[in-house]
C-alpha positions as CSV (number, residue, x, y, z in Angstrom):
1,M,50.1,28.4,-35.1
2,Y,52.1,30.6,-32.8
3,D,49.7,32.8,-30.5
4,I,51.7,35.8,-32.3
5,E,49.3,38.1,-29.7
6,K,50.6,36.3,-26.6
7,I,54.1,36.3,-27.3
8,I,54.0,40.0,-28.5
9,R,52.3,40.3,-24.7
10,I,55.2,38.2,-23.2
11,I,57.6,39.6,-24.5
12,K,55.9,43.2,-24.0
13,D,56.1,42.6,-20.4
14,I,59.5,41.1,-19.8
15,E,60.8,44.4,-21.3
16,N,58.3,46.6,-19.7
17,F,60.2,44.5,-15.8
18,E,63.2,44.9,-16.8
19,R,63.0,47.9,-17.8
20,E,61.8,48.9,-14.1
21,L,65.6,46.9,-13.1
22,R,67.5,49.0,-15.2
23,E,66.4,52.4,-13.5
24,M,66.4,50.4,-9.8
25,N,69.9,51.2,-10.6
26,V,71.8,48.1,-9.1
27,K,75.1,47.7,-9.4
28,S,76.7,45.8,-6.6
29,S,75.4,43.6,-3.9
30,S,76.0,46.8,-1.5
31,D,72.8,48.4,-3.7
32,L,70.1,45.6,-1.8
33,G,71.4,47.6,1.5
34,K,68.1,48.6,2.3
35,S,65.2,45.1,2.1
36,E,63.0,47.7,-0.5
37,K,65.2,47.3,-2.6
38,K,66.5,43.6,-2.5
39,Y,62.5,43.1,-2.4
40,A,61.9,45.3,-5.2
41,V,64.1,43.9,-7.1
42,S,63.6,40.5,-6.0
43,M,60.3,40.9,-7.3
44,V,60.8,41.7,-10.5
45,C,63.0,39.9,-10.9
46,F,60.6,37.2,-10.8
47,A,57.9,38.2,-13.1
48,V,61.2,38.4,-15.5
49,L,61.5,34.6,-15.5
50,N,57.6,33.9,-14.7
51,R,57.3,35.2,-18.1
52,A,60.2,33.6,-19.7
53,I,58.9,30.4,-18.0
54,D,55.4,31.1,-19.8
55,L,57.1,32.4,-23.1
56,G,59.2,28.9,-23.2
57,Q,56.4,26.8,-22.6
58,E,53.8,28.5,-25.1
59,I,57.0,27.4,-27.4
60,L,56.9,24.6,-26.5
61,V,53.3,23.6,-26.8
62,K,52.7,26.1,-30.1
63,E,55.2,22.6,-31.7
64,D,53.7,19.9,-29.7
65,Y,56.4,19.7,-27.8
66,S,55.5,18.0,-24.3
67,I,55.1,20.8,-21.3
68,P,57.7,19.0,-18.4
69,S,56.6,18.5,-14.9
70,K,59.5,21.5,-13.3
71,Y,59.8,24.6,-14.4
72,G,63.3,23.6,-14.0
73,E,63.0,21.8,-17.1
74,I,61.4,23.7,-20.1
75,F,65.0,25.4,-21.8
76,T,66.3,22.1,-21.8
77,S,63.2,20.8,-23.5
78,L,64.2,24.1,-25.3
79,S,67.4,22.9,-26.0
80,K,66.4,19.5,-27.5
81,A,63.9,21.5,-29.9
82,G,67.1,23.3,-31.0
83,V,65.3,27.0,-29.7
84,M,68.9,27.4,-27.9
85,N,71.8,25.1,-27.8
86,I,72.3,23.2,-24.0
87,E,75.1,25.5,-22.2
88,E,72.4,28.7,-22.8
89,A,69.6,26.3,-21.6
90,K,72.0,25.5,-18.1
91,K,72.9,28.9,-17.5
92,I,69.1,29.8,-17.9
93,N,67.7,26.8,-16.0
94,E,70.8,28.2,-13.4
95,L,68.3,31.4,-12.9
96,I,65.4,29.5,-13.0
97,D,66.7,27.2,-9.8
98,L,67.8,31.1,-8.2
99,R,63.7,31.9,-9.0
100,N,62.9,29.2,-6.9
101,V,64.4,30.4,-3.9
102,I,62.5,33.9,-4.4
103,A,59.8,31.6,-4.1
104,H,59.4,29.4,-2.4
105,T,62.2,29.9,-0.1
106,Y,62.3,34.1,-0.2
107,F,64.1,34.2,3.8
108,E,66.8,32.5,2.4
109,L,67.5,34.5,-0.3
110,T,71.2,36.4,-0.4
111,N,72.5,39.5,-1.7
112,K,74.8,37.6,-4.2
113,Q,72.7,35.0,-5.6
114,L,69.7,38.1,-6.3
115,M,72.9,40.0,-8.0
116,K,73.3,36.3,-10.2
117,I,69.8,37.0,-11.5
118,V,70.7,40.5,-12.1
119,D,73.4,40.5,-13.7
120,N,72.3,37.6,-15.7
121,I,69.2,38.6,-16.6
122,N,70.4,39.8,-20.0
123,L,70.5,35.2,-21.4
124,I,66.3,36.3,-21.1
125,D,66.8,39.0,-24.1
126,K,69.3,36.4,-26.0
127,F,66.3,34.0,-25.5
128,I,63.2,36.5,-26.6
129,E,66.2,36.8,-29.6
130,K,66.2,33.2,-30.1
131,V,62.6,32.9,-30.5
132,K,61.6,35.5,-32.6
133,K,63.8,33.8,-35.7
134,R,62.5,30.8,-34.7
135,I,59.0,32.7,-35.4
136,K,60.6,33.7,-38.4
137,Q,62.2,30.8,-39.7
138,N,58.8,28.8,-38.9
139,G,56.2,31.1,-40.1
140,K,53.5,32.7,-38.2
141,N,50.9,29.6,-39.0
142,K,53.2,26.7,-37.1
């Protein structure tokens, strides 16, 4: 059975973080010139991607799929489960790879890499829509 309350909480968190990101008004790498702004943007992007991972894991668990040992494999598993297509999974995996740069080698994150996340964060919104559709199709008692 889907934990609807948990899924709603995750989605709300993502929406709140994305709102904060929009409020930062980052349109190009030059908007990341001050280190405070770069750090703030990277942490909000990190939070969005972490919650997207949480959502992916929740769907895999509730649908009795195994959880991959690496975050970068979660969206590939979701594509195999039919939640998204492989191209969508590859694009999100690219963001997850950049999330890992933030997590493990933060000082190496370039403005160009961070802008790739900012410019493609809408992929997470598309993923959320697919999750909502899947839950509706499969029923809340899956």
